[in-house]
C-alpha positions as CSV (number, residue, x, y, z in Angstrom):
1,M,54.6,116.1,100.3
2,H,55.8,115.8,103.9
3,T,58.8,113.6,104.9
4,I,59.1,112.3,108.6
5,I,62.4,110.2,109.2
6,F,63.2,108.7,112.6
7,K,66.5,107.6,114.0
8,K,66.4,103.9,115.5
9,S,66.7,105.3,118.8
10,D,63.2,107.1,118.4
11,G,60.5,105.4,120.9
12,M,57.7,106.7,119.1
13,S,55.1,103.8,118.9
14,A,53.3,103.0,115.8
15,I,50.2,104.7,116.4
16,K,51.9,108.0,117.4
17,I,53.5,108.0,114.0
18,I,50.6,107.3,111.7
19,V,48.9,110.3,113.8
20,T,51.7,112.3,113.1
21,F,52.0,111.5,109.8
22,I,48.0,112.0,108.7
23,F,48.4,115.0,110.6
24,L,50.6,116.8,108.9
25,T,49.6,115.2,105.5
26,F,45.9,116.9,105.7
27,I,46.4,119.8,107.9
28,T,49.4,121.9,106.7
29,P,49.0,121.4,103.1
30,T,47.2,124.4,102.6
31,L,49.5,126.5,104.6
32,C,52.1,125.3,102.4
33,A,50.3,126.0,99.2
34,Q,50.0,129.8,100.2
35,E,53.6,130.0,101.1
36,C,55.1,127.7,98.1
37,P,52.5,127.8,95.1
38,Q,52.7,124.8,92.8
39,L,51.3,123.9,89.6
40,Q,47.8,121.8,90.5
41,D,47.4,117.9,89.9
42,K,45.8,118.1,86.5
43,E,48.9,120.1,85.0
44,I,51.5,118.2,86.2
45,S,49.7,114.9,85.6
46,R,50.0,116.1,81.7
47,K,53.4,117.5,81.9
48,R,55.0,114.2,83.5
49,A,53.1,112.2,80.8
50,A,55.0,114.3,78.0
51,I,58.6,112.6,79.5
52,P,59.8,109.5,78.6
53,G,60.2,106.8,80.8
54,E,57.7,104.8,82.9
55,T,58.9,105.4,86.3
56,M,60.1,108.8,87.8
57,G,63.3,108.0,87.7
58,Q,63.8,107.1,84.4
59,K,62.1,110.4,83.5
60,L,64.7,112.4,85.6
61,E,67.7,110.4,83.7
62,S,66.0,111.7,80.5
63,L,67.1,114.9,81.0
64,L,70.4,114.4,80.0
65,F,68.6,114.3,76.2
66,W,65.8,117.0,76.5
67,S,65.2,119.2,73.9
68,Q,66.4,123.2,73.8
69,A,62.4,123.7,74.3
70,E,62.2,120.9,76.8
71,K,64.7,122.4,78.9
72,D,63.6,126.3,78.8
73,R,60.3,124.8,79.5
74,R,60.9,122.2,82.1
75,F,63.9,123.5,84.2
76,P,62.0,126.3,85.9
77,I,59.4,124.0,87.0
78,M,61.3,120.5,88.0
79,Q,60.1,120.7,91.9
80,D,56.3,120.5,90.4
81,I,57.1,117.7,87.8
82,F,59.2,115.7,90.3
83,P,58.6,114.6,93.9
84,S,60.0,117.3,95.8
85,I,59.9,118.2,99.5
86,Q,59.6,122.1,100.3
87,V,62.5,124.2,101.7
88,S,60.5,126.5,103.9
89,K,61.5,130.5,104.7
90,S,61.1,132.4,107.5
91,S,58.3,135.9,107.4
92,R,62.0,138.0,108.0
93,V,64.1,138.2,104.7
94,T,67.6,139.3,104.6
95,P,67.6,142.5,102.3
96,Q,70.0,142.9,99.3
97,E,70.8,146.6,98.7
98,Q,71.2,147.7,94.9
99,M,73.9,150.1,93.8
100,S,74.7,151.2,90.2
101,N,75.3,148.5,87.9
102,I,78.5,147.4,86.9
103,I,79.2,146.5,83.2
104,P,80.9,143.8,82.5
105,K,83.8,144.0,79.9
106,W,84.7,141.5,77.6
107,K,88.0,141.8,75.5
108,D,85.5,141.2,72.5
109,E,82.1,142.8,71.5
110,T,80.1,140.8,73.7
111,T,77.5,142.2,76.0
112,V,75.8,140.7,79.0
113,A,72.9,140.5,76.5
114,S,74.9,138.7,73.7
115,Y,76.3,136.4,76.2
116,M,72.8,135.3,77.6
117,K,71.0,135.1,74.5
118,N,74.1,132.9,72.6
119,N,74.4,130.7,75.7
120,H,70.8,130.2,76.8
121,V,71.3,132.0,80.1
122,K,68.2,132.8,82.5
123,G,69.6,134.7,84.8
124,I,72.5,136.2,86.2
125,I,73.4,138.2,89.9
126,V,76.7,140.1,90.7
127,L,77.0,141.2,94.3
128,Q,79.7,143.0,95.9
129,N,79.9,143.8,99.6
130,D,76.5,142.1,99.8
131,K,75.1,144.9,97.5
132,I,73.6,143.6,94.0
133,R,75.7,145.3,91.0
134,L,74.1,143.4,88.6
135,E,70.9,141.7,87.9
136,E,69.6,140.3,84.5
137,Y,67.3,137.6,83.3
138,A,65.7,136.5,80.5
139,E,62.4,137.0,79.0
140,G,59.7,134.8,80.9
141,V,62.1,134.6,84.2
142,D,62.2,136.9,87.0
143,K,63.5,137.2,90.5
144,T,60.6,134.7,92.2
145,T,61.7,132.2,89.5
146,L,62.6,128.7,90.9
147,W,65.7,127.1,89.0
148,T,67.0,123.6,89.2
149,S,70.3,124.0,90.4
150,F,71.9,120.5,89.1
151,S,75.6,119.9,90.9
152,V,75.5,123.2,92.7
153,A,73.5,121.2,95.1
154,K,76.1,119.1,95.7
155,S,78.4,122.3,97.6
156,I,75.2,122.8,99.1
157,S,74.7,119.5,100.6
158,S,78.4,119.5,101.7
159,M,77.4,122.7,103.4
160,L,74.7,120.6,105.5
161,L,77.2,118.3,106.2
162,G,79.4,121.2,107.8
163,V,76.4,121.7,109.8
164,A,75.6,118.6,111.1
165,L,80.0,117.6,111.9
166,K,79.5,120.8,114.1
167,E,76.3,119.7,115.7
168,G,77.7,116.1,116.5
169,D,75.4,114.4,114.3
170,I,78.2,113.4,112.4
171,E,81.1,112.7,115.0
172,S,84.2,112.3,112.5
173,L,85.2,113.2,108.9
174,D,87.1,109.9,109.3
175,D,84.1,107.8,110.3
176,A,83.1,105.2,107.7
177,L,80.1,105.2,105.8
178,Q,78.5,102.0,107.5
179,K,78.9,103.5,110.6
180,Y,75.9,105.8,109.5
181,I,74.3,103.9,106.7
182,P,73.7,100.4,107.7
183,E,73.1,99.3,104.4
184,F,76.4,99.2,103.1
185,K,77.7,96.7,105.7
186,G,79.9,94.4,103.7
187,Y,80.0,96.1,100.8
188,D,83.1,98.2,99.8
189,Y,81.6,101.7,100.1
190,G,81.2,100.6,103.9
191,K,84.9,101.1,104.1
192,V,84.9,104.4,102.3
193,T,85.6,107.4,104.9
194,V,83.0,110.4,104.9
195,R,86.1,112.5,104.4
196,Q,86.5,110.2,101.0
197,L,83.0,110.4,100.1
198,L,83.3,114.6,100.6
199,T,86.4,114.5,98.0
200,M,85.4,112.0,95.6
201,T,88.2,109.7,96.3
202,S,86.6,106.4,97.4
203,G,88.5,104.8,95.0
204,I,85.2,103.1,93.7
205,G,84.5,102.8,90.1
206,W,82.0,105.1,88.3
207,N,81.4,106.8,84.8
208,E,80.1,110.7,84.8
209,D,79.8,110.7,81.1
210,Y,76.5,112.9,80.6
211,E,76.2,112.1,76.7
212,D,76.7,108.2,76.8
213,P,73.5,106.4,77.7
214,N,75.0,103.8,79.7
215,S,77.3,105.7,81.9
216,D,76.5,105.1,85.7
217,V,75.3,108.9,86.0
218,A,72.8,107.9,83.3
219,Q,71.6,104.9,84.7
220,M,71.7,105.3,88.2
221,Y,67.7,106.2,88.6
222,K,66.8,104.1,86.2
223,A,66.2,100.4,88.3
224,P,62.6,99.8,89.7
225,C,62.4,100.1,93.3
226,Q,63.4,97.5,96.0
227,A,60.9,98.0,98.2
228,T,61.9,101.5,100.0
229,E,65.5,101.8,99.7
230,S,66.8,104.6,97.9
231,H,67.7,104.5,93.9
232,I,71.3,105.4,94.7
233,L,72.0,102.8,97.6
234,T,70.4,100.0,95.1
235,Y,72.9,100.9,92.3
236,M,75.9,101.9,94.5
237,K,76.0,99.1,97.0
238,P,78.2,96.3,94.5
239,L,80.5,98.7,92.9
240,K,83.6,97.8,93.4
241,F,87.2,99.4,94.4
242,V,89.3,100.4,90.9
243,H,91.7,102.5,93.2
244,E,92.9,102.7,96.9
245,S,90.7,104.6,98.7
246,G,91.9,108.4,99.5
247,T,94.6,108.5,96.6
248,T,92.4,109.1,93.3
249,W,89.7,111.8,92.5
250,N,86.7,111.0,90.0
251,Y,83.9,112.8,89.7
252,S,80.9,111.0,90.7
253,T,77.1,112.4,91.4
254,G,76.4,109.3,92.9
255,E,78.9,109.8,95.8
256,T,77.5,113.2,96.4
257,D,73.7,111.3,96.6
258,L,75.3,109.5,99.0
259,V,76.5,112.5,101.1
260,G,72.7,113.6,101.1
261,I,71.8,109.7,102.4
262,L,74.3,110.4,105.1
263,I,73.4,113.7,106.3
264,Q,69.5,112.3,106.5
265,K,70.5,109.2,108.3
266,A,72.7,110.8,111.0
267,T,70.4,114.2,111.5
268,G,67.1,112.0,111.2
269,K,65.6,114.7,108.7
270,S,65.5,115.6,105.4
271,L,68.1,117.5,103.5
272,A,64.9,120.1,102.5
273,E,64.1,120.1,106.4
274,Y,67.5,120.3,107.7
275,L,68.1,123.4,105.3
276,S,65.1,125.1,106.4
277,E,65.8,124.7,109.8
278,K,69.8,125.6,109.4
279,I,70.1,128.3,106.7
280,W,66.7,128.9,105.0
281,K,65.6,130.4,108.2
282,P,67.8,131.7,110.3
283,Y,69.6,133.5,107.0
284,G,66.3,134.9,105.8
285,M,66.0,133.9,102.5
286,E,63.9,135.5,100.2
287,H,62.0,132.6,99.0
288,C,60.9,129.4,99.6
289,A,63.0,126.3,97.9
290,F,62.2,122.8,96.8
291,W,64.6,119.9,96.9
292,L,63.7,116.7,94.6
293,A,63.2,113.7,96.3
294,D,63.9,109.9,95.6
295,E,60.9,107.7,94.1
296,C,61.5,104.4,96.0
297,S,62.6,106.5,100.0
298,N,61.5,110.0,99.6
299,L,64.9,110.8,101.1
300,N,65.7,114.4,99.0
301,I,68.6,113.9,96.5
302,G,72.0,115.2,97.5
303,G,73.5,115.2,94.4
304,S,71.1,117.8,92.9
305,G,67.8,119.0,92.6
306,L,67.4,122.0,94.6
307,S,65.2,124.6,92.9
308,A,66.1,128.4,94.1
309,S,65.8,131.3,93.3
310,L,68.6,133.6,92.2
311,R,68.9,135.9,94.6
312,D,68.9,133.4,97.4
313,Y,71.3,131.4,95.5
314,A,73.7,134.6,95.7
315,R,72.6,134.7,99.6
316,L,74.4,131.1,99.8
317,G,77.4,132.8,98.3
318,T,77.4,135.2,100.8
319,L,76.6,133.2,103.8
320,M,80.1,131.0,102.4
321,L,81.8,134.4,102.0
322,N,81.1,135.1,105.5
323,N,82.4,131.7,106.4
324,G,79.3,130.8,107.4
325,N,78.9,133.0,110.0
326,L,75.0,134.2,110.9
327,G,75.1,137.1,113.2
328,D,77.1,136.3,116.0
329,K,76.9,132.5,115.7
330,N,78.5,130.4,113.5
331,M,76.6,127.1,111.8
332,L,79.6,125.3,110.1
333,S,82.1,123.1,111.8
334,E,85.7,125.0,112.0
335,E,87.3,121.6,110.7
336,W,84.6,121.7,107.7
337,L,85.7,125.2,106.8
338,K,89.4,124.4,107.2
339,D,89.2,122.7,104.4
340,A,86.2,123.0,102.4
341,T,87.1,125.3,99.2
342,S,90.9,124.4,99.4
343,P,92.8,122.7,96.8
344,L,93.2,119.4,98.5
345,Y,93.1,117.4,95.1
346,A,94.4,118.6,91.9
347,T,91.3,118.7,88.9
348,N,94.1,120.3,85.9
349,D,97.7,120.8,85.4
350,Q,97.0,125.1,86.0
351,G,96.6,124.7,89.4
352,G,92.7,124.1,89.9
353,G,91.3,121.7,92.7
354,Y,88.6,120.6,94.7
355,G,87.7,120.6,98.0
356,Y,84.4,119.5,99.8
357,L,82.3,119.1,96.9
358,W,83.5,122.6,95.6
359,W,85.9,123.5,92.9
360,R,88.9,126.0,93.9
361,F,90.7,127.9,91.4
362,P,94.0,129.5,91.3
363,N,93.3,133.1,92.4
364,G,92.1,132.0,95.5
365,S,88.3,132.1,94.2
366,Y,85.5,128.8,94.5
367,A,82.4,128.0,92.9
368,A,79.5,125.6,92.9
369,V,79.2,124.3,89.3
370,G,76.2,122.3,88.0
371,I,75.7,121.3,84.4
372,F,73.5,123.1,81.5
373,G,75.2,126.3,83.0
374,Q,74.4,126.8,86.5
375,M,77.0,128.3,88.6
376,L,77.5,130.1,92.4
377,Y,81.1,132.0,92.2
378,I,83.0,133.1,94.9
379,D,85.9,135.6,94.9
380,P,86.9,136.3,98.7
381,S,90.0,138.9,97.1
382,K,87.1,140.9,95.4
383,E,84.0,140.5,98.2
384,L,82.5,139.0,95.0
385,V,79.5,136.4,94.5
386,I,78.2,135.7,91.0
387,A,75.3,133.6,90.6
388,Q,73.8,132.4,87.1
389,M,71.1,130.2,86.4
390,A,70.9,128.5,82.5
391,A,69.7,125.9,80.0
392,W,72.6,125.1,78.1
393,P,72.2,123.5,74.8
394,R,74.4,120.9,76.0
395,A,74.8,119.7,79.8
396,S,79.2,120.6,79.6
397,S,81.2,121.4,76.9
398,E,84.8,123.2,76.6
399,T,83.4,125.9,74.5
400,L,80.8,126.8,77.0
401,I,82.8,126.5,80.0
402,T,85.2,129.2,78.6
403,E,82.5,131.4,77.8
404,R,81.1,131.4,81.5
405,Q,85.0,132.0,82.2
406,N,84.9,135.1,80.1
407,F,82.3,136.4,81.9
408,I,83.6,136.1,85.4
409,N,86.3,137.5,83.8
410,A,84.8,140.7,82.6
411,V,82.6,141.3,86.0
412,Q,86.1,141.0,87.3
413,R,87.7,143.6,85.1
414,A,84.4,145.8,85.7
415,V,85.0,145.3,89.6
416,D,88.6,146.6,89.1
417,S,88.0,148.9,86.6
418,R,85.5,150.7,89.3
419,K,87.9,150.1,92.2
420,L,90.6,152.0,90.0
421,K,88.5,154.7,89.0
422,S,87.3,155.3,93.2
423,K,91.1,155.4,93.8
424,S,92.1,157.7,91.3
425,K,88.9,160.1,92.8
426,S,90.3,159.6,96.1
427,K,93.7,160.9,95.4
428,S,92.6,163.7,93.2
429,K,90.7,164.9,96.5
430,N,93.3,164.6,98.4
431,G,95.5,166.7,96.5
432,S,93.2,169.6,95.9
433,K,93.0,169.9,99.8
434,P,95.3,173.0,101.3
435,K,97.9,172.3,103.5
């Protein structure tokens, strides 16, 4: 599937557009299929038919209520079941050196194996100083598996906005959305700024309850398409202010879908194409990826829907750890970098906060997290990246979040223990040298 998005200033004739589309559609799929294989049409149709809902949007919303077996089976093939756009990779792969494994140290009898089994975790990887220190997969999953990101994609969309800001496609974080999304003119969302959208402080009402079938997040893709307008634009245009903009933080997947639309309209490229061009190919990702697309507009969904390998999620973490540096070039706006992972808005009483679609923790670490256990965690003080893909039994719960945090803590203890042992050996050797 290919998407061609043109800016208003594009002077191509209708004939040229049609010819270009036909060329891309009928000439290149063989090459794409070789690079990024997908399921055959018959198999896709059978798997789609088994999902409740008449439209693709309704089927996508149903995932909040899938059984454990359905999650295990479908999360690795979301890019096949639903409309998606390929994120192409280059032929060059950035290597990840493997070193001796660390052994995470829990305070109880928990082990990596029991943690993964009890929490339906399908893969974990730990990088320190850009070297693999731990990598484990559940049965049927391996380093080539493309796993859906859920809200980890929000943070990646934020990175792409940082690129667009640096390149001038988005001129200012204080621009009103209606400057880039003309469909919002005359609506409350048209007055919201890019910065407020990035921090989820629009002030517009939204319910993100994953277990309530009537919540906004469970309804946003369900309505029939209004011509070629994205589901999320149709759903969010009539929503109203309930707080003054910029004063109240309220988690909203809908707003991160709007971040995706903003980037696509500002750059004239799909998120998948932009990600491939600006990050995936230059950084040398190991596997291709896919990004789900809205069935009405064929624009990528900015708040979720990226499917990538665990190692490539970890590479994104390394890119963030390196402040967006690709060799001697920095891809991200300095203004974006300054606040992206800062605690701009408090999210709890323990010092946690939210930046530009990144969660910030009291110890200076930060993370991209998604429902059902997805995670990309970065601790600059330890040069540490942890990525996890999972199919938790629930979208989220205090128990599951605590288990994930205990895993992070166990990794940090193992890293600190190795560091102490290394220092002890170094002192011992220095002490034995003749003076």
